[in-house]
C-alpha positions in Angstrom: 82.2 146.6 137.3 83.7 143.1 137.8 87.4 142.7 137.1 88.4 140.0 134.7 91.0 137.7 136.0 93.9 136.4 134.0 94.7 132.8 135.1 98.3 132.9 133.9 98.9 136.2 135.7 97.3 134.8 138.9 99.6 131.7 138.6 102.7 133.8 138.1 101.8 135.9 141.2 101.3 132.8 143.2 104.7 131.4 142.1 106.4 134.8 142.9 105.0 134.8 146.4 106.0 131.1 146.9 109.6 131.8 145.8 109.7 134.9 148.1 108.8 132.7 151.1 111.0 129.7 150.0 114.1 131.8 149.4 113.3 134.5 152.0 113.7 137.2 149.4 111.4 140.2 149.6 112.2 141.2 146.1 109.9 138.6 144.6 107.0 139.6 146.9 107.5 143.2 145.7 107.2 142.1 142.0 104.1 140.0 142.9 102.5 143.1 144.5 103.3 145.2 141.3 101.6 142.6 139.1 98.5 142.5 141.3 97.7 146.0 140.3 95.2 146.5 137.5 96.8 146.2 134.1 96.2 149.9 133.3 98.3 150.8 136.4 101.3 148.7 135.5 104.5 150.2 134.5 105.3 151.0 130.8 108.9 151.5 129.9 110.5 152.4 126.5 113.8 150.9 125.4 115.3 154.5 125.4 114.7 154.7 129.1 116.3 151.3 129.7 119.3 152.3 127.6 119.7 155.5 129.5 119.4 154.1 133.0 121.1 150.7 132.6 124.8 149.7 132.4 126.5 147.0 130.3 125.7 143.5 131.5 122.9 144.5 134.0 119.7 142.5 134.6 116.7 144.8 134.3 113.2 143.8 135.4 110.2 145.8 134.3 107.0 144.8 136.2 104.9 145.8 133.3 105.4 146.3 129.5 108.4 147.2 127.5 107.8 149.3 124.4 110.1 149.8 121.4 110.6 153.6 121.3 114.4 154.2 121.2 117.5 152.1 120.6 119.5 149.8 122.9 123.2 150.5 122.6 124.7 148.1 125.1 124.2 144.4 126.1 121.7 144.0 128.9 119.3 141.2 130.0 115.7 142.4 130.2 112.8 140.7 131.9 109.3 142.0 131.9 105.7 141.0 132.3 105.1 141.8 128.6 107.0 143.1 125.5 105.8 144.6 122.3 107.0 142.5 119.3 109.2 145.3 118.0 110.7 145.9 121.5 111.6 142.2 121.7 113.3 142.3 118.3 115.3 145.4 119.2 116.5 143.9 122.5 117.4 140.6 121.0 119.6 142.4 118.4 121.9 143.6 121.2 121.0 141.8 124.5 118.9 139.1 126.0 115.2 138.7 126.9 114.0 136.5 129.7 110.5 135.7 130.9 109.8 136.2 134.6 109.6 132.4 135.1 113.0 132.0 133.5 114.5 134.7 135.7 113.0 133.1 138.8 114.6 129.8 137.9 118.0 131.3 137.0 118.3 133.7 139.9 116.1 132.7 142.8 118.0 134.9 145.2 117.4 137.9 143.0 121.1 139.0 143.1 122.0 141.9 140.8 118.5 142.5 139.4 117.4 146.1 139.0 113.8 147.2 138.8 112.9 150.0 136.3 109.6 151.7 135.7 
């Protein structure tokens, strides 16, 4: 069976690899590798897990999808490949949501970013 390619995902992976080389930061290469996996093998994380494993003010990156189960009790910045609509609403009520592209521009050296999944 032929795999369907998502042009936006392919472009994001290319940008991640380019940034990894440009800034000499292996972190972005690792995220690109995670996103190259088939979509059914990507990480899925609930808000409850993010709340449990994160600290106030942290930057959390999920190389997959964030779902809305649970509540967020402290302010964090969350970046993910995808968010459910209700998860995004719950996060924005307490913290901040960034796209991967925004995070790459704001923090090209990947300082202080934590991967969850």
